[in-house]
C-alpha positions, 0 to 999 in steps of 0.5 A, a space after each residue: 157191281 157187288 157194291 150195289 148190293 150194299 146200297 140195295 135198300 136205298 136204290 129200291 127206296 129211291 126207285 119207289 119214291 120216284 114212281 110215287 111222285 111221278 105216278 102220284 103226281 099224274 093221278 093228282 092232276 087228273 083226279 083232283 086238280 083238272 076237275 077243279 080247274 074246269 070249274 073256273 068261269 073264265 077260259 083264259 084263267 083255266 088255261 093259265 092255271 093249267 099251264 102253271 100247274 103243269 109246268 111245276 109238276 113236270 119240273 118236279 117229275 123230270 128229276 124223278 124220271 132220271 132217278 127211276 131210270 138210273 135206279 132201275 138200271 142199277 137193279 137190273 145190273 146188280 141182279 142180272 135180271 135180264 138173264 133170269 127166269 123173270 127176264 121178260 118182266 125186266 124187259 116189259 117194265 123197261 119198255 113200259 117206262 120207256 113209253 112213259 118217258 116218251 109220252 112225258 117228253 111229248 107232253 112237255 112239247 105240247 105244253 111248250 106249244 100251248 104256252 107259246 100260243 097262250 103268251 101270244 094271246 091265242 087262248 083257244 089254240 092253247 086250250 086245244 093243244 093242251 087238251 090232249 094231255 089230261 084227256 089222253 096222255 095222262 091216263 095212258 101214263 097213269 095206267 102204264 105206271 100202275 102196271 109197271 108198279 105191279 111188275 116191280 112188286 112181282 120182281 122184288 117179291 117179299 
């Protein structure tokens, strides 16, 4: 385990990079992309573009979710973080990332269901199935991600 300290900077770097991509991607979708998509005149085009964008983002994010989990585990083990006076923060952050990962998986299933409906020609159902993502699921993950980032700063210190 001591050898993890040799790579501490890289481990922290990849952990933060993963968080930036995951949370930043969600913020970009919610704040920049989703409002523009709604300006498209045709419902079918809105759904099609939303599904394409979501597929690309979720594909990119999948790798970084694994990176975040692996690097977070390495840091917790290397610092024996669960058994310090800040152990409650480690556990809180792990719970937050677990909820976020579960929410992410749920979004993937919703997108697959929406994509199936869209490909079957049922645009209305596809829109209804997918609409929960930008309205509820993304904001929840964004808020949780920001809290997890703050906790990470508290754990890392200066």
